[in-house]
Structure formats: structure tokens, C-alpha cells
C-alpha positions as CSV (number, residue, x, y, z in Angstrom):
1,X,68.8,-76.5,-76.0
2,X,67.6,-75.2,-79.3
3,X,64.2,-76.8,-78.7
4,X,63.6,-74.9,-75.6
5,X,63.0,-71.6,-77.5
6,X,60.3,-73.3,-79.5
7,X,58.8,-74.6,-76.4
8,X,58.7,-71.2,-74.9
9,X,57.0,-69.8,-78.0
10,X,54.3,-72.4,-77.8
11,X,53.7,-71.6,-74.2
12,X,52.8,-68.0,-75.2
13,X,49.5,-69.0,-76.7
14,X,48.1,-70.6,-73.5
15,X,49.3,-67.5,-71.6
16,X,47.3,-65.3,-73.9
17,X,44.3,-67.6,-73.5
18,X,44.7,-67.3,-69.7
19,X,44.8,-63.5,-70.0
20,X,41.4,-63.6,-71.5
21,X,40.2,-65.0,-68.2
22,X,40.4,-63.0,-65.0
23,X,40.1,-59.3,-64.9
24,X,37.7,-57.1,-63.1
25,X,34.7,-59.3,-63.7
26,X,36.2,-61.9,-61.2
27,X,36.5,-59.4,-58.4
28,X,32.9,-59.7,-57.1
29,X,33.3,-63.5,-56.7
30,X,36.8,-63.4,-55.2
31,X,36.3,-60.4,-52.8
32,X,32.8,-61.6,-51.8
33,X,34.2,-64.9,-50.6
34,X,36.7,-63.4,-48.1
35,X,34.3,-60.6,-47.2
36,X,31.5,-62.9,-46.1
37,X,34.1,-65.2,-44.4
38,X,35.3,-62.1,-42.5
39,X,31.7,-61.2,-41.5
40,X,31.0,-64.7,-40.4
41,X,34.2,-65.3,-38.4
42,X,35.1,-61.8,-37.1
43,X,31.5,-61.2,-36.2
44,X,32.0,-63.8,-33.5
45,X,35.1,-62.3,-31.9
46,X,33.8,-59.1,-30.2
47,X,31.3,-60.9,-28.0
48,X,33.3,-64.1,-27.7
49,X,34.8,-62.8,-24.5
50,X,31.4,-62.5,-23.0
51,X,30.4,-65.9,-24.4
52,X,33.4,-67.6,-22.7
53,X,32.9,-65.7,-19.4
54,X,29.1,-66.0,-19.2
55,X,28.4,-69.3,-20.8
56,X,31.6,-71.2,-20.1
57,X,32.6,-69.4,-16.8
58,X,36.1,-68.3,-17.8
59,X,37.7,-65.4,-15.9
60,X,38.8,-62.3,-17.9
61,X,42.5,-63.3,-18.2
62,X,41.7,-66.9,-19.2
63,X,39.1,-65.9,-21.8
64,X,41.6,-63.4,-23.2
65,X,44.3,-66.1,-23.5
66,X,41.9,-68.5,-25.2
67,X,41.1,-65.8,-27.8
68,X,44.8,-64.9,-28.2
69,X,45.7,-68.6,-28.9
70,X,42.7,-69.1,-31.2
71,X,43.7,-66.0,-33.2
72,X,47.3,-67.2,-33.2
73,X,46.4,-70.5,-34.7
74,X,44.1,-68.8,-37.2
75,X,47.0,-66.6,-38.3
76,X,49.6,-69.4,-38.2
77,X,47.7,-71.9,-40.4
78,X,47.7,-69.5,-43.4
79,X,51.4,-70.3,-43.7
80,X,50.5,-74.0,-44.2
81,X,47.7,-73.0,-46.5
82,X,50.0,-70.9,-48.5
83,X,52.5,-73.7,-48.8
84,X,49.9,-76.2,-49.9
85,X,48.5,-73.6,-52.3
86,X,51.7,-72.5,-54.0
87,X,53.5,-75.9,-53.9
88,X,50.8,-78.6,-54.5
89,X,47.1,-77.8,-54.7
90,X,46.8,-74.3,-56.2
91,X,45.0,-71.3,-54.7
92,X,41.5,-72.1,-56.0
93,X,41.4,-75.6,-54.4
94,X,42.8,-74.4,-51.1
95,X,40.3,-71.5,-50.9
96,X,37.5,-74.0,-51.7
97,X,38.6,-76.4,-49.0
98,X,39.0,-73.5,-46.5
99,X,35.5,-72.2,-47.2
100,X,33.9,-75.6,-46.6
101,X,35.9,-76.1,-43.4
102,X,35.0,-72.7,-42.0
103,X,31.4,-73.4,-42.6
104,X,31.7,-76.7,-40.6
105,X,33.3,-74.9,-37.7
106,X,30.6,-72.3,-37.6
107,X,28.0,-75.1,-37.5
108,X,29.7,-76.8,-34.6
109,X,29.9,-73.5,-32.6
110,X,26.2,-72.8,-33.4
111,X,25.4,-76.3,-31.9
112,X,27.0,-75.2,-28.6
113,X,24.3,-72.5,-28.3
114,X,21.5,-74.7,-29.5
115,X,22.1,-77.9,-27.3
116,X,22.3,-77.3,-23.5
117,X,24.3,-80.5,-23.0
118,X,27.2,-78.9,-24.9
119,X,27.7,-76.1,-22.4
120,X,27.8,-75.8,-18.5
121,X,24.5,-74.9,-16.8
122,X,23.8,-71.2,-16.3
123,X,24.8,-69.7,-13.0
124,X,25.6,-66.5,-11.1
125,X,29.4,-66.2,-10.7
126,X,28.9,-63.9,-7.6
127,X,27.0,-66.6,-5.8
128,X,29.9,-69.1,-6.4
129,X,27.6,-71.9,-7.6
130,X,29.0,-72.3,-11.1
131,X,29.7,-75.9,-12.2
132,X,33.0,-76.7,-13.8
133,X,33.2,-77.1,-17.6
134,X,33.2,-80.7,-18.6
135,X,36.1,-81.9,-20.9
136,X,33.6,-83.0,-23.5
137,X,32.0,-79.5,-23.6
138,X,35.4,-77.8,-24.0
139,X,36.3,-80.4,-26.7
140,X,33.3,-79.4,-28.8
141,X,33.9,-75.7,-28.3
142,X,37.6,-76.0,-29.2
143,X,36.8,-78.2,-32.1
144,X,34.7,-75.4,-33.6
145,X,37.6,-73.0,-33.0
146,X,40.0,-75.5,-34.7
147,X,37.8,-75.9,-37.7
148,X,37.4,-72.2,-38.2
149,X,41.2,-71.7,-37.8
150,X,41.8,-74.4,-40.4
151,X,39.3,-72.8,-42.8
152,X,40.9,-69.4,-42.2
153,X,44.3,-71.0,-43.1
154,X,42.9,-71.8,-46.5
155,X,40.9,-68.7,-47.3
156,X,43.0,-65.8,-45.9
157,X,46.5,-66.4,-47.4
158,X,45.1,-67.2,-50.9
159,X,42.2,-64.9,-51.5
160,X,44.2,-61.7,-51.9
161,X,46.9,-63.5,-53.9
162,X,44.2,-65.2,-56.0
163,X,42.6,-61.8,-56.7
164,X,46.0,-60.4,-57.7
165,X,46.4,-63.3,-60.1
166,X,43.3,-62.1,-61.9
167,X,44.7,-58.6,-62.4
168,X,48.4,-59.2,-62.6
169,X,49.8,-58.6,-66.1
170,X,53.5,-58.0,-66.3
171,X,53.2,-56.7,-69.9
172,X,51.1,-53.7,-68.6
173,X,53.5,-50.8,-67.8
174,X,51.0,-49.7,-65.1
175,X,51.0,-53.2,-63.5
176,X,52.6,-52.0,-60.3
177,X,50.0,-49.2,-59.8
178,X,47.1,-51.6,-60.7
179,X,48.3,-54.1,-58.0
180,X,48.8,-51.3,-55.5
181,X,45.2,-50.1,-56.0
182,X,44.0,-53.7,-55.8
183,X,45.7,-54.2,-52.4
184,X,44.3,-50.9,-51.1
185,X,40.8,-51.6,-52.3
186,X,40.9,-55.2,-51.3
187,X,41.8,-54.2,-47.8
188,X,39.1,-51.5,-47.9
189,X,36.5,-54.2,-48.8
190,X,37.7,-56.3,-45.9
191,X,37.2,-53.2,-43.8
192,X,33.6,-52.8,-44.9
193,X,33.0,-56.5,-44.1
194,X,34.5,-56.0,-40.7
195,X,32.3,-53.0,-40.1
196,X,29.3,-55.1,-40.8
197,X,30.7,-57.9,-38.6
198,X,31.2,-55.6,-35.5
199,X,27.9,-53.8,-35.9
200,X,25.2,-55.9,-37.5
201,X,26.4,-59.3,-36.2
202,X,27.2,-58.0,-32.8
203,X,23.8,-56.2,-32.6
204,X,22.0,-59.5,-33.6
205,X,23.8,-61.4,-30.9
206,X,23.0,-58.8,-28.2
207,X,19.4,-58.4,-29.4
208,X,18.4,-61.9,-30.3
209,X,20.8,-64.1,-28.3
210,X,23.4,-66.6,-29.1
211,X,21.4,-69.1,-31.2
212,X,20.3,-66.4,-33.8
213,X,23.6,-64.6,-33.3
214,X,25.7,-67.6,-34.3
215,X,23.1,-68.9,-36.9
216,X,23.4,-65.8,-39.1
217,X,27.2,-66.3,-39.7
218,X,26.4,-69.9,-40.7
219,X,24.1,-68.6,-43.4
220,X,26.6,-66.0,-44.5
221,X,29.3,-68.5,-44.8
222,X,27.1,-70.8,-46.9
223,X,26.3,-67.9,-49.2
224,X,30.1,-67.1,-49.4
225,X,30.9,-70.5,-50.8
226,X,28.1,-70.4,-53.3
227,X,29.3,-67.0,-54.7
228,X,32.9,-68.2,-55.0
229,X,32.0,-71.4,-56.8
230,X,29.8,-69.5,-59.2
231,X,32.7,-67.6,-60.6
232,X,34.9,-70.7,-61.2
233,X,34.8,-70.6,-65.0
234,X,36.2,-67.0,-65.1
235,X,39.3,-67.5,-62.9
236,X,42.9,-67.4,-63.9
237,X,44.6,-70.5,-62.3
238,X,48.3,-70.1,-61.5
239,X,49.8,-73.6,-61.4
240,X,51.4,-74.7,-58.2
241,X,55.2,-75.2,-58.2
242,X,56.2,-78.3,-56.3
243,X,59.7,-77.2,-55.6
244,X,59.0,-73.8,-53.9
245,X,59.9,-74.4,-50.2
246,X,61.7,-77.6,-50.9
247,X,63.9,-75.6,-53.2
248,X,64.9,-73.3,-50.3
249,X,66.0,-76.2,-48.2
250,X,67.9,-77.6,-51.2
251,X,69.9,-74.3,-51.4
252,X,70.9,-74.6,-47.8
253,X,72.0,-78.2,-48.2
254,X,73.7,-77.7,-51.5
255,X,75.6,-74.6,-50.3
256,X,76.9,-76.7,-47.3
257,X,77.9,-79.6,-49.5
258,X,79.7,-77.2,-51.8
259,X,81.3,-75.2,-49.1
260,X,84.8,-76.0,-50.2
261,X,84.2,-74.6,-53.7
262,X,85.7,-71.3,-54.7
263,X,83.1,-68.8,-55.7
264,X,85.4,-66.8,-58.0
265,X,84.8,-64.7,-61.0
266,X,85.4,-67.5,-63.5
267,X,82.8,-70.1,-62.7
268,X,79.7,-71.8,-64.0
269,X,76.3,-70.9,-62.6
270,X,73.3,-73.1,-63.1
271,X,70.2,-71.2,-64.3
272,X,67.1,-71.5,-66.5
273,X,67.4,-71.3,-70.3
274,X,66.6,-67.7,-71.3
275,X,66.6,-66.6,-67.7
276,X,67.2,-63.0,-66.7
277,X,68.9,-64.3,-63.5
278,X,72.1,-65.7,-65.0
279,X,74.3,-65.3,-62.0
280,X,73.8,-64.7,-58.3
281,X,74.3,-61.4,-56.5
282,X,77.3,-60.7,-54.3
283,X,75.3,-60.6,-51.1
284,X,75.4,-63.7,-48.9
285,X,78.0,-65.2,-51.2
286,X,78.2,-68.4,-49.2
287,X,74.9,-69.4,-50.7
288,X,76.2,-68.9,-54.2
289,X,78.0,-72.1,-54.0
290,X,74.7,-73.9,-54.3
291,X,74.4,-73.0,-57.9
292,X,78.0,-73.5,-59.0
293,X,78.5,-76.2,-61.7
294,X,81.6,-78.3,-61.0
295,X,81.3,-80.7,-63.9
296,X,78.6,-80.1,-66.5
297,X,78.5,-83.7,-67.7
298,X,78.0,-85.1,-64.3
299,X,75.9,-82.3,-62.7
300,X,73.4,-81.8,-65.5
301,X,71.2,-84.4,-67.2
302,X,70.7,-84.5,-70.9
303,X,67.3,-82.8,-70.5
304,X,68.9,-79.9,-68.7
305,X,67.8,-80.7,-65.2
306,X,70.2,-81.1,-62.2
307,X,71.2,-84.6,-61.7
308,X,71.1,-84.0,-57.9
309,X,69.0,-81.0,-56.9
310,X,70.4,-81.3,-53.3
311,X,73.8,-80.5,-54.7
312,X,73.0,-78.1,-57.5
313,X,70.3,-75.4,-57.5
314,X,69.2,-72.7,-59.9
315,X,70.3,-69.1,-59.4
316,X,66.6,-68.1,-58.8
317,X,66.4,-70.6,-55.9
318,X,69.5,-69.0,-54.4
319,X,68.2,-65.5,-54.8
320,X,64.8,-66.3,-53.2
321,X,66.5,-67.8,-50.1
322,X,68.7,-64.7,-49.9
323,X,65.5,-62.6,-50.0
324,X,63.9,-64.6,-47.3
325,X,66.9,-64.2,-45.0
326,X,67.0,-60.5,-45.6
327,X,63.3,-60.0,-44.9
328,X,63.3,-61.9,-41.6
329,X,64.5,-58.9,-39.5
330,X,62.1,-56.4,-41.0
331,X,59.3,-59.0,-40.8
332,X,60.0,-59.6,-37.1
333,X,59.5,-55.9,-36.4
334,X,55.8,-56.4,-37.3
335,X,55.2,-58.8,-34.4
336,X,54.7,-56.1,-31.8
337,X,52.2,-54.1,-33.8
338,X,50.3,-57.4,-34.2
339,X,49.9,-57.5,-30.4
340,X,48.4,-54.0,-30.5
341,X,46.0,-54.8,-33.4
342,X,44.9,-58.0,-31.6
343,X,43.7,-56.2,-28.5
344,X,40.0,-57.3,-28.7
345,X,39.0,-58.5,-25.2
346,X,40.0,-55.7,-22.8
347,X,38.6,-52.8,-24.8
348,X,35.3,-54.6,-24.9
349,X,35.3,-55.1,-21.1
350,X,36.1,-51.4,-20.7
351,X,33.3,-50.3,-22.9
352,X,30.8,-52.5,-21.0
353,X,31.4,-50.4,-17.9
354,X,31.0,-47.0,-19.5
355,X,28.1,-44.9,-20.8
356,X,27.6,-46.1,-24.3
357,X,24.8,-43.8,-25.3
358,X,25.3,-42.3,-28.8
359,X,22.1,-40.4,-29.1
360,X,18.7,-40.7,-27.3
361,X,18.4,-44.1,-25.8
362,X,20.5,-45.8,-28.5
363,X,23.6,-47.5,-27.0
364,X,26.6,-48.8,-29.0
365,X,27.2,-52.5,-28.1
366,X,30.5,-52.9,-26.3
367,X,31.8,-55.2,-29.0
368,X,31.0,-52.6,-31.7
369,X,33.5,-49.9,-30.7
370,X,36.2,-51.5,-33.0
371,X,34.1,-50.1,-35.9
372,X,35.8,-46.8,-35.3
373,X,39.2,-48.4,-36.1
374,X,37.8,-50.1,-39.1
375,X,36.2,-46.8,-40.4
376,X,39.5,-45.1,-39.9
377,X,41.3,-47.8,-41.9
378,X,38.8,-47.7,-44.7
379,X,38.8,-43.9,-44.9
380,X,42.6,-43.8,-45.0
381,X,42.8,-46.3,-47.8
382,X,40.3,-44.4,-49.8
383,X,41.9,-41.0,-49.1
384,X,45.4,-42.3,-49.7
385,X,44.7,-44.2,-52.9
386,X,42.4,-41.7,-54.6
387,X,43.7,-38.3,-53.4
388,X,47.2,-38.5,-51.8
389,X,49.0,-40.9,-54.1
390,X,48.6,-38.9,-57.3
391,X,49.8,-35.8,-55.6
392,X,52.6,-37.3,-53.5
393,X,54.0,-39.3,-56.4
394,X,54.8,-36.0,-58.2
395,X,57.1,-35.0,-55.3
396,X,58.5,-38.4,-54.2
397,X,58.9,-39.9,-57.7
398,X,57.4,-43.0,-56.2
399,X,54.3,-44.5,-57.9
400,X,53.2,-45.6,-54.4
401,X,53.3,-42.1,-53.0
402,X,55.0,-42.9,-49.8
403,X,57.5,-45.7,-49.8
404,X,56.5,-48.9,-48.2
405,X,59.2,-48.8,-45.6
406,X,58.2,-45.3,-44.5
407,X,54.5,-46.3,-44.3
408,X,55.4,-49.4,-42.2
409,X,57.4,-47.2,-39.8
410,X,54.6,-44.6,-39.6
411,X,52.2,-47.4,-38.6
412,X,54.5,-48.4,-35.8
413,X,54.7,-44.9,-34.4
414,X,51.0,-44.5,-34.4
415,X,50.5,-47.9,-32.7
416,X,52.5,-46.4,-29.8
417,X,50.2,-43.5,-29.6
418,X,47.2,-45.8,-29.6
419,X,48.3,-47.8,-26.6
420,X,49.3,-44.6,-24.8
421,X,45.8,-43.2,-25.4
422,X,44.3,-46.4,-24.1
423,X,46.4,-46.2,-20.9
424,X,45.4,-42.6,-20.2
425,X,41.7,-43.2,-20.8
426,X,41.7,-46.3,-18.6
427,X,43.4,-44.4,-15.8
428,X,40.7,-41.8,-15.9
429,X,37.9,-44.4,-16.1
430,X,39.3,-46.4,-13.1
431,X,39.8,-43.2,-11.0
432,X,36.2,-42.2,-11.8
433,X,34.8,-45.6,-10.8
434,X,36.6,-45.5,-7.4
435,X,35.4,-42.0,-6.8
436,X,31.9,-43.2,-7.4
437,X,32.3,-46.1,-4.9
438,X,32.1,-48.8,-7.6
439,X,35.3,-50.7,-6.5
440,X,33.3,-53.8,-5.6
441,X,30.7,-53.5,-8.4
442,X,32.6,-53.9,-11.6
443,X,29.5,-54.3,-13.8
444,X,28.0,-51.0,-12.6
445,X,28.1,-48.1,-15.2
446,X,30.7,-45.4,-14.6
447,X,29.6,-41.9,-15.2
448,X,32.0,-41.5,-18.1
449,X,31.1,-41.6,-21.8
450,X,32.5,-44.5,-23.7
451,X,33.3,-42.1,-26.6
452,X,36.6,-41.6,-24.9
453,X,37.5,-45.0,-26.3
454,X,37.2,-43.8,-29.9
455,X,40.6,-42.2,-30.2
456,X,42.5,-45.4,-29.3
457,X,40.5,-47.4,-31.8
458,X,41.0,-44.8,-34.6
459,X,44.7,-44.7,-34.0
460,X,44.9,-48.5,-34.1
461,X,43.0,-48.5,-37.4
462,X,45.3,-45.9,-38.9
463,X,48.4,-47.8,-37.7
464,X,47.0,-51.0,-39.3
465,X,46.2,-49.2,-42.5
466,X,49.8,-47.9,-42.8
467,X,51.7,-50.9,-41.5
468,X,49.7,-53.9,-42.7
469,X,49.2,-52.7,-46.2
470,X,52.8,-51.6,-46.4
471,X,54.0,-55.0,-45.2
472,X,51.8,-56.9,-47.7
473,X,52.9,-54.7,-50.6
474,X,56.5,-55.1,-49.7
475,X,56.4,-58.9,-49.5
476,X,54.3,-59.3,-52.6
477,X,56.5,-57.1,-54.7
478,X,59.7,-58.9,-53.6
479,X,58.7,-62.5,-54.2
480,X,58.1,-64.4,-57.4
481,X,54.5,-64.4,-58.5
482,X,54.3,-68.2,-57.9
483,X,55.0,-67.5,-54.2
484,X,52.3,-64.8,-53.9
485,X,50.3,-66.7,-51.2
486,X,53.4,-67.3,-49.2
487,X,54.4,-63.6,-49.5
488,X,51.0,-62.4,-48.3
489,X,50.8,-65.0,-45.5
490,X,54.0,-63.6,-44.0
491,X,51.9,-60.8,-42.5
492,X,49.4,-63.4,-41.2
493,X,52.4,-65.3,-39.6
494,X,53.4,-62.1,-37.8
495,X,49.9,-61.8,-36.5
496,X,50.1,-65.4,-35.3
497,X,53.3,-64.7,-33.4
498,X,51.9,-61.4,-32.2
499,X,48.9,-63.2,-30.6
500,X,51.2,-65.7,-28.9
501,X,53.3,-62.8,-27.6
502,X,50.1,-61.0,-26.5
503,X,49.0,-64.1,-24.6
504,X,52.5,-64.4,-23.0
505,X,52.4,-60.8,-21.9
506,X,48.9,-61.2,-20.3
507,X,50.1,-64.3,-18.5
508,X,53.2,-62.7,-17.2
509,X,51.4,-59.5,-16.2
510,X,48.7,-61.6,-14.5
511,X,51.1,-63.8,-12.6
512,X,53.6,-61.0,-11.6
513,X,51.0,-58.5,-10.4
514,X,49.2,-61.2,-8.3
515,X,52.3,-61.9,-6.2
516,X,51.9,-61.3,-2.5
517,X,48.2,-61.6,-2.7
518,X,47.7,-58.4,-4.7
519,X,44.9,-57.9,-7.2
520,X,45.9,-58.8,-10.8
521,X,46.4,-55.8,-13.1
522,X,44.2,-57.7,-15.6
523,X,41.6,-58.7,-13.0
524,X,38.0,-59.6,-14.1
525,X,37.1,-56.7,-11.9
526,X,38.4,-53.8,-14.0
527,X,38.0,-51.3,-11.1
528,X,40.3,-53.3,-8.9
529,X,42.8,-54.1,-11.7
530,X,45.2,-51.8,-13.4
531,X,44.6,-52.1,-17.1
532,X,46.3,-48.7,-17.6
533,X,49.6,-50.3,-16.4
534,X,49.1,-53.1,-18.9
535,X,48.7,-50.6,-21.7
536,X,51.8,-48.6,-20.6
537,X,53.8,-51.9,-20.9
538,X,52.5,-52.3,-24.4
539,X,53.5,-48.7,-25.2
540,X,57.1,-49.2,-23.9
541,X,57.5,-52.4,-25.9
542,X,56.1,-50.8,-29.0
543,X,58.5,-47.8,-28.7
544,X,61.4,-50.2,-28.4
545,X,60.2,-52.1,-31.4
546,X,60.1,-49.0,-33.5
547,X,63.8,-48.3,-32.7
548,X,64.5,-51.9,-33.7
549,X,62.5,-51.4,-37.0
550,X,64.6,-48.3,-37.9
551,X,67.8,-50.4,-37.7
552,X,66.2,-53.3,-39.7
553,X,64.8,-51.0,-42.4
554,X,68.2,-49.3,-42.9
555,X,69.9,-52.7,-43.3
556,X,67.3,-53.9,-45.8
557,X,67.9,-52.3,-49.2
558,X,64.7,-53.3,-50.9
559,X,63.7,-52.5,-54.4
560,X,60.1,-51.1,-54.0
561,X,59.4,-51.8,-57.7
562,X,58.3,-55.3,-58.6
563,X,61.3,-57.6,-58.9
564,X,61.8,-59.5,-62.1
565,X,61.7,-63.3,-61.5
566,X,61.6,-66.2,-63.8
567,X,58.1,-67.7,-63.6
568,X,57.3,-71.4,-64.3
569,X,60.9,-72.3,-65.0
570,X,61.0,-74.9,-62.4
571,X,58.3,-77.0,-64.1
572,X,59.9,-76.7,-67.6
573,X,63.1,-78.6,-66.8
574,X,63.9,-79.0,-70.5
575,X,64.5,-75.2,-70.7
576,X,67.1,-75.3,-68.0
577,X,70.7,-74.4,-68.9
578,X,73.8,-72.8,-67.5
579,X,76.1,-69.9,-68.0
580,X,79.6,-71.1,-68.3
581,X,82.4,-68.7,-67.4
582,X,86.0,-68.8,-68.3
583,X,87.1,-71.3,-65.6
584,X,85.5,-74.1,-63.8
585,X,84.9,-74.1,-60.0
586,X,87.7,-75.5,-58.0
587,X,87.9,-77.4,-54.7
588,X,90.2,-76.4,-51.9
């Protein structure tokens, strides 16, 4: 065991060398990669509803469900990407692979606009002469979606954590504040890229058609990859830890195998040599049995490693699993707001029926109204980080200004206000359309300004700014640095589940409201449908979710400061040891 201290001292030099890499100079390369990926991929989404309805002849509900499922897959795969990144390949390699795959997906989608054989013939839906989509045509379309989702699974969970790796320095007393500013400004940079996506890209699609509109994102994604690879020699590379998620399963198995052990005061706990985590906490004590040493000679090899990791785990492995279990309830409260954030299709359809003139003859494209939400998000991040935090921290004694749990809750409340505002505006729009005799002409413009849609978008943007950033900060601060990608991808996973829930809600509402031959509430004819009822359903569900969150947040006693974990100890098995208490563990 003596040699382990020398080993640790030798490791300090490479760490100092690594510290000379990274820093602010890497930010343009890292942030530009995800920013251009966002411009390329999110620039497709606002008008994708129209592309599916006009080019592929989907109805409104079916097109919405396709986009919900696509978004769900795009947000689910980051969990896989985070696992591969943190456990096997490293963040740099996963980001690189994701960038290339996204580029391929964009090229395939572009081909559907270029080659006529890859899409159904043009038609007039009102004339009823539209040909059905061929399986091969749908296969190409969905292949492009799949490739872009796989690429997103590599870029999105790793880019933010990879950027944090470049700035993270535990020796800096202001490290927590530096990382908080990074998260805020990173999210703001993403907001700027989304603004470009929903304005410039959408305008290009509306003005120059699908071929040019899809071709520009291809070029942007190519540029994104080039920029990222140019900064390779400056990056800090955090090594993957091959036992991350496997270690969590090992804790569950070991605790079950050792269930007959007495977890008493006098026992031996297996931990890393020099570890700060020398014994497990009292919470979820049944898991503590996974790190109890029964017989040091049999359970521990001469090099200090566990002879059977499925029967003996480190204290850190136990504590990480406890943390995951504690976080599940508070994480699940983020699913419903993900449904609200992911409402892309219906607001676009609403805007297309309203007066979109901003000034003179200039009209805001229907797909560009989400910019008001993005502007609100970006403005709040700037205001909060630069102005409010320094002032609030004096009164709250919290370096983050407002605690993360409070910000998450505030976001949930505002999301309820957003869907309520959408319901009231849609009720007025529909009533106006019926008064004007437009019940049978859904594409006719209603004499009502589309600027009434701005409040719901702004409220959604503010809700996301408070809730999303709060969730990401919470997860990142609670997990070990080596699990940074997995921590960040938890929010993405909530978005994935939220999109599936959103698709389920639309399907149920569509099926239930059509019973008895009635018009669907989410009909392609907005004037015959009742989208206001749909938004009220979301409001009620969001309000119930807020009450659920209150209970979860009170139950979760988190430490909002960065937790102290042992980093890289899993790889250095020769530094592993144990704390031996007065008595050995006994079996019933």
C-alpha cells in the first residue's frame, strides 16, 4: 500500500500538464461545434410539419406524432452516447462520430428534396388525388431522421460536458461559479444558434424552397466538423472509466448477495486508498452491504482490487447508486415540462392562419415565431448571470443566486402559464375564424394578428431557461466529473420521455375526441378542431406535475455545492484499500 502514495504523486505531473491544455481558448471550437449542429438540425424542425404534410401527405396529427417520435429518439440516444463516452470511447471520439453521422443524415434528407423518386408526386389534398407514400420513400426519409438522431446522441450529451472539462479546475476556489457561468453562457450560445435556425434557415426554406433550404444545413454541418477538429490539439481529454454503469449494476448484485450481512458500526468498508469516501452514508443502508468486507484475505487481491467485483464494491460505487435512486423522482418531474417545450407543430399551424405582418409587407414565417421564446431564454440567461446573481447571492448566501431546486420549480409554474396563454389565444382565434365564415377554409387568413402568439412563446422560453439550466446544474454538481456526460444527458432523457408522452397525449386526444363521428380536437382543419381544449389538458397536467415536484424536491436533500468524489480511482486498482473497523461483518 505504501507504493500507492508514490503513484499518486507521479500522477500529479500529468494532471498539471493537462491543466495547461483546455481553458477559454478551446471554447470557440467546442461551442461552435454544437452551435452549428443546432442550426443545421433545429433549422429543419419548424417547417418539417409542412414538409411532411405537403410533400409526404401526412395529416396534422400524424405529422406531429412523427416529429414527437423523432425528437424522442434524438433525446433518448444521448443516454447511449453518454454511456459510450464516459465508459469506453471518451467524449472527444463520441462527438467526432456524432458530427459525421449528423452530416450523413442531413445529406440523405437533402436527397429527398433533390430526387423526385424519393418522395410522392405533388398533389392537391382537397381534390383527393394524392398517391400513397411508397415504403421505400418513407424508408429513405426515416433513415435521414435516424442518422440525425444518432448523430445528436453523440454531440448533445458530450459537448457541454466536454466544454466543462476544459474549464473545470477543482483547485480553483471559484470553480463552482466558473462552471455555473459556463452553463449559462453555453446555453445562451445555443439560444443564439437556435435563433439563427428559426429565422435564417426557415426564411431560406420559405424563400428558396426545400432543395436550398436543406442544402444550407448540410454546408453548416460540414463547417461544424471542420471547426471542431481544428481545435483537437488544445483539448483536455478526460479518460473514460470502463466501470461506470457496470459498477452501478454490481452494487445492486453485491448488496443482494450480501443481504444477510449485518451492517453494524464495527465493520470493514472497501474504498480507494486515500479516498475521502471511507464509509457509506446512513441513507439506503441496504446498499451499504455491497461494500462490506467479510474476509480481507479472500475478498481483496494482493494488488488491492476486489477479487469479485460482483460481491464487493467500493464506497463510491455505492454512493453513486444511492444518488441515482434519490434523483429519479425529482428527474421525473421534468418530463411534463419537456412536453410543453416540445410543442413545435401546433403553434406553427396556428401562426400560418393568422396575420403575420410585423411591419409594412414583411411577414414573419410561421416557423419563426419560436424565436421569441429563444430570445427570452437568452435574455434571461444574460440578465441572471451578469446582473441578478451578484446581487441575489448577497441576500441568499448562495453563489448561484437562486437555488437550483427553486429555479426548477419556478420553471414548472411558468410552463403552466405558457400553455394556459396558448389555450386562451387559440380560443379567441378559432372564434374569430368562425365569425368570419372560415370554418371550411382552414388555410384562409383570420383577421387576427399573430403577435398574440408571442406571450406563450416567451413564457415557454423563460420556463425552459429556469428549469432546464437548473436541472443540468443540479445533475452535473451531484455526479462525479467522470460521469459528466451521463449527468447532463439526464435532462435529454427527460426530453425523450416527454416527447413520447406528448405523442401519447396527441394520440389519445385525437382518438377520444373523434368518437361518435365528431371532429378531432387536433384536426388538420384548425377551425373545426379544438386546440384550445388540447392546451387546457396540458395546463392541468402541468399543474399536477408541479405539485408532484414540490413533494419530490422536499424529499431530496441535495447539496447544491459540488460534491467531492474520488476521480480516476477505478482505473488505479493498486491504490485501492479498505478501512477496517473494530469488528468484522457477520452473517445471520
